[in-house]
C-alpha positions as CSV (number, residue, x, y, z in Angstrom):
1,M,-2.2,-11.6,83.5
2,R,-1.4,-9.0,85.7
3,R,-4.2,-6.8,85.2
4,L,-6.8,-8.8,85.3
5,C,-5.6,-10.3,88.5
6,A,-5.7,-6.3,90.0
7,Q,-8.2,-6.3,88.2
8,L,-10.2,-9.1,91.0
9,T,-8.5,-8.0,93.7
10,V,-10.6,-4.9,93.5
11,V,-13.9,-7.1,92.8
12,L,-12.7,-9.2,96.3
13,M,-11.9,-5.9,98.1
14,V,-15.2,-3.9,97.3
15,I,-17.3,-7.8,98.1
16,P,-17.7,-7.2,101.5
17,A,-19.4,-3.6,101.6
18,V,-21.4,-4.8,98.9
19,V,-22.5,-7.1,101.3
20,R,-22.9,-5.7,104.2
21,G,-25.2,-3.1,101.8
22,D,-22.9,-0.1,102.5
23,T,-22.8,0.3,98.8
24,S,-23.0,4.4,100.0
25,R,-20.1,4.2,101.9
26,I,-18.1,2.7,97.9
27,G,-16.5,6.0,96.3
28,I,-14.2,6.9,93.7
29,P,-11.4,7.5,96.2
30,D,-12.4,4.3,97.6
31,V,-11.9,2.3,94.3
32,E,-8.4,4.2,93.7
33,V,-6.4,3.5,96.2
34,S,-7.6,-0.3,96.0
35,L,-7.2,0.0,92.6
36,D,-3.6,1.2,93.8
37,K,-2.9,-1.7,96.1
38,A,-3.8,-4.3,93.8
39,H,-1.4,-3.2,91.0
40,K,1.0,-3.6,93.8
41,I,0.1,-6.7,94.8
42,A,-0.1,-7.9,90.9
43,E,3.9,-7.2,90.7
44,T,4.2,-9.7,93.3
45,V,2.7,-12.5,91.3
46,T,4.3,-15.0,90.0
47,I,2.3,-17.1,86.4
48,P,3.6,-20.1,86.9
49,T,5.2,-21.4,83.3
50,N,3.1,-23.9,81.8
51,N,4.6,-27.0,81.4
52,S,2.5,-28.2,78.4
53,E,3.3,-25.3,76.2
54,V,5.7,-27.4,73.6
55,E,3.1,-30.0,73.5
56,M,0.0,-28.0,73.0
57,T,1.8,-25.2,70.3
58,K,2.8,-29.1,67.9
59,I,-1.1,-30.1,68.9
60,A,-2.2,-26.8,67.6
61,E,0.7,-26.7,64.6
62,K,-0.8,-31.0,63.5
63,M,-5.1,-29.5,63.3
64,N,-3.6,-26.8,61.4
65,A,-1.8,-28.9,58.6
66,Y,-5.1,-31.1,58.9
67,Y,-7.7,-28.6,58.3
68,R,-6.2,-27.9,54.7
69,S,-5.2,-30.7,54.2
70,P,-7.2,-32.1,50.8
71,E,-7.8,-35.0,52.4
72,F,-10.0,-32.8,55.3
73,Q,-11.4,-29.8,52.7
74,G,-13.0,-32.6,50.4
75,R,-14.8,-33.8,53.5
76,L,-15.7,-30.7,54.1
77,K,-17.0,-29.6,50.7
78,S,-19.1,-33.1,51.0
79,E,-20.7,-31.9,54.0
80,A,-20.7,-29.0,53.0
81,E,-23.1,-30.2,49.8
82,R,-25.4,-32.8,51.7
83,I,-26.3,-30.0,54.7
84,K,-26.8,-27.4,51.5
85,G,-29.0,-30.1,50.0
86,E,-30.8,-31.3,52.8
87,L,-31.9,-27.8,53.5
88,F,-32.5,-26.7,49.9
89,G,-33.2,-28.9,47.6
90,D,-33.8,-28.9,43.9
91,A,-33.0,-25.0,45.0
92,S,-30.0,-24.9,46.1
93,V,-28.8,-24.2,42.7
94,R,-30.9,-21.0,42.4
95,F,-28.3,-19.2,45.9
96,Y,-25.4,-21.9,44.0
97,P,-26.4,-21.7,39.9
98,D,-22.4,-22.8,39.5
99,S,-21.7,-25.7,42.1
100,K,-23.5,-28.0,39.4
101,S,-21.5,-27.2,36.4
102,P,-17.6,-27.0,35.5
103,A,-16.5,-23.1,35.6
104,A,-16.8,-21.1,33.2
105,R,-14.6,-18.6,31.5
106,G,-15.9,-15.3,30.6
107,K,-14.3,-11.9,30.0
108,L,-13.6,-10.3,33.5
109,G,-9.6,-12.0,34.5
110,S,-10.5,-15.3,37.7
111,D,-8.7,-11.1,39.5
112,E,-11.5,-9.2,39.3
113,R,-14.8,-9.4,41.0
114,I,-18.7,-7.2,39.5
115,Y,-21.1,-7.5,42.7
116,L,-24.6,-6.1,41.6
117,F,-26.2,-5.4,45.3
118,I,-29.7,-5.2,46.1
119,S,-32.3,-6.0,48.4
120,S,-35.7,-7.2,47.8
121,A,-37.4,-4.4,49.7
122,M,-36.9,-3.1,45.8
123,P,-39.6,-3.0,43.2
124,L,-39.2,-6.8,41.5
125,Q,-39.3,-5.6,38.1
126,T,-36.0,-4.0,38.4
127,V,-34.6,-7.1,40.9
128,R,-35.3,-9.3,37.2
129,N,-34.1,-6.9,34.6
130,Y,-30.6,-6.8,36.9
131,A,-31.2,-11.0,36.8
132,A,-31.3,-10.9,33.1
133,S,-28.1,-8.5,32.7
134,V,-25.6,-10.9,34.8
135,A,-27.2,-13.7,32.3
136,R,-26.9,-11.4,29.5
137,L,-23.1,-10.7,30.7
138,G,-23.1,-13.6,31.0
139,D,-19.4,-14.3,33.3
140,P,-19.3,-16.1,36.5
141,N,-17.4,-13.5,37.7
142,V,-20.5,-10.8,38.0
143,T,-23.0,-11.4,41.1
144,L,-25.9,-10.4,42.7
145,V,-25.6,-9.8,46.0
146,M,-27.6,-9.3,48.9
147,R,-28.1,-8.3,52.7
148,G,-29.6,-11.8,54.1
149,F,-32.0,-13.5,54.0
150,V,-35.7,-12.2,53.2
151,D,-37.9,-11.9,57.0
152,G,-34.2,-13.1,58.6
153,M,-33.1,-16.5,58.6
154,T,-35.0,-18.5,61.0
155,K,-37.4,-18.4,58.2
156,I,-36.2,-19.8,54.2
157,Q,-39.4,-19.8,52.5
158,P,-39.7,-16.5,51.7
159,T,-36.2,-16.4,50.6
160,I,-36.6,-19.9,48.5
161,R,-39.2,-17.8,46.9
162,F,-38.2,-14.7,46.6
163,I,-35.1,-16.1,44.4
164,G,-37.1,-18.0,42.4
165,S,-38.8,-15.5,41.6
166,V,-36.1,-13.4,40.9
167,L,-34.5,-16.2,38.4
168,Q,-37.6,-17.4,37.1
169,R,-36.7,-16.4,33.1
170,D,-40.6,-16.3,32.6
171,P,-42.2,-15.0,36.2
172,A,-45.3,-16.7,34.4
173,C,-44.2,-19.6,35.5
174,N,-45.4,-21.9,38.5
175,P,-43.1,-24.1,40.1
176,T,-45.7,-26.2,41.1
177,E,-47.3,-27.6,38.3
178,G,-43.7,-28.1,36.9
179,E,-40.2,-27.5,36.2
180,C,-39.0,-23.6,35.2
181,E,-37.0,-22.8,33.2
182,M,-34.0,-20.1,35.7
183,L,-31.2,-17.4,34.8
184,P,-28.1,-18.5,34.4
185,A,-27.8,-15.5,36.7
186,G,-25.6,-16.4,40.5
187,L,-26.8,-14.9,43.1
188,A,-25.0,-14.9,46.6
189,I,-26.5,-14.1,50.7
190,D,-23.1,-12.0,51.6
191,P,-23.5,-9.3,54.1
192,L,-19.9,-9.7,54.6
193,L,-19.5,-7.6,50.5
194,F,-22.6,-5.5,51.7
195,R,-19.5,-4.3,54.8
196,R,-16.6,-4.5,53.1
197,Y,-17.7,-2.1,50.0
198,G,-19.5,0.4,52.4
199,I,-22.6,-0.2,50.8
200,D,-25.6,2.1,52.3
201,R,-28.3,2.2,50.1
202,V,-28.8,-0.8,46.3
203,P,-29.4,-0.8,43.9
204,A,-25.0,-0.2,43.9
205,V,-22.3,-1.6,41.7
206,V,-19.0,-2.7,43.1
207,Y,-16.3,-3.2,40.6
208,A,-13.1,-4.6,42.0
209,K,-9.6,-5.9,41.1
210,G,-6.8,-7.8,42.7
211,L,-8.6,-10.1,44.0
212,K,-6.9,-13.4,46.1
213,A,-8.6,-15.2,48.2
214,D,-7.1,-17.3,50.2
215,D,-10.2,-19.7,51.0
216,A,-12.8,-20.1,48.3
217,A,-15.2,-21.7,50.0
218,L,-14.7,-18.7,52.5
219,S,-16.7,-15.1,51.8
220,E,-14.6,-11.9,49.5
221,G,-16.6,-9.7,51.6
222,D,-13.7,-11.2,55.3
223,S,-10.6,-9.0,54.5
224,R,-8.8,-11.9,56.5
225,N,-9.7,-14.3,53.6
226,A,-9.3,-12.4,49.9
227,T,-7.5,-9.5,49.8
228,I,-8.2,-6.5,46.8
229,T,-6.2,-3.7,45.2
230,E,-8.6,-1.6,43.7
231,H,-12.7,-0.5,43.5
232,H,-15.3,1.0,42.0
233,T,-18.8,1.5,43.6
234,V,-21.8,3.8,41.2
235,Y,-24.8,4.3,42.8
236,G,-28.2,4.5,40.8
237,D,-31.6,3.1,39.4
238,A,-30.0,2.6,35.9
239,S,-29.4,0.0,33.6
240,L,-26.7,-2.4,35.1
241,E,-24.4,-2.4,31.4
242,Y,-24.9,2.0,31.8
243,L,-23.5,1.9,35.5
244,L,-20.7,-0.6,34.5
245,D,-19.9,1.5,31.5
246,Q,-19.5,4.5,34.2
247,I,-17.1,2.4,35.7
248,R,-15.1,2.1,32.4
249,K,-15.1,5.1,32.0
250,E,-13.6,6.4,35.1
251,T,-10.8,2.7,35.0
252,G,-10.2,2.1,31.2
253,S,-10.8,-1.2,31.7
254,Q,-10.7,-3.3,29.4
255,T,-12.2,-6.3,30.4
256,L,-14.9,-4.0,31.5
257,A,-15.3,-3.3,27.7
258,A,-14.5,-6.4,26.2
259,L,-17.3,-7.7,28.9
260,L,-20.3,-5.3,27.9
261,V,-19.6,-5.3,24.0
262,A,-19.9,-9.1,23.6
263,P,-22.8,-9.6,26.0
264,T,-23.5,-13.4,25.6
265,N,-26.8,-15.3,24.3
266,N,-28.5,-15.8,27.8
267,K,-31.6,-13.8,27.1
């Protein structure tokens, strides 16, 4: 607060010269002198006690408790589902494939994640092959990740069309003529995950372990929400199974070995 007072004092000292249009007379020494005077004045400033501090602290604590309550979180989740339905309609299942089904169990532990980072700039067939691999592995903790929306957030349709073309089991299926079966593969749009793991090119695979998230509704890429004990990254235009096997060899992970040995029949 005192530093702010000092800065304001400097501004007030300089303003008269600026108003007169005499800015040529304002030099570094003048600013230094004014700043020194301002600091001396600031030392004499007495900041009044905030009489409402205790009351406001209680209100903040009450609001925080309400925010974390099951009642509010339930309402928040319901509202998120409503908005998601209004924005995406049936396509919301493509963004959140597990939102309408009970939690699935896989070979990976609850604290393990495999993120497969992709981009709409990659060849479509390559992305489709990765989606098919994620579906075959059949583990809910294996997820395709995009940095952002196709053509920006102002246009949602290009993103929906891209995701639809990636996850359609039959690429020849025309959604305008009937319902197209979708691969059971999760796809997230999360720039925070790209930033957290320093992904600068795609495709890339990250295996994270020891993940603990305070709020499952928030991004696992936000270090303030989720912590991890270790992670391993591999790059390369190769099959997902091959890239995961490279991580398995490096880490000796038994869960990765089990995941690769026993893929599901989601072909």
